[in-house]
C-alpha angles and dihedrals in degrees: 000000000000115000115184143172110232141173120231128168092352092305128107118227143174113240149172121228116223124165096344093310132102119227120196117251092188090114085065105037135347095222142018089252092055089047094053091049090058088063114181093003092058094048091047093052091045092051091049091052092048091052090048091052093048091049092048090241095123129085091207114120114216122213118229111266091234089059094067140049120242113224134197110277 
């Protein structure tokens, strides 16, 4: 699982990289710091979302990895 902070359309977001696309994790946490403070709960939710995306059970639309700028965590 790759969790990143990225910039897209002048806004900074927390995201999950799956198959060369970034999916927003803002429904779980608004920043990497907030995500890390959630500890196991945050990881569990991110893993559930990742599985949902991989199994095509999510309505989230990812953005192409090359359309954003990855930032330091």
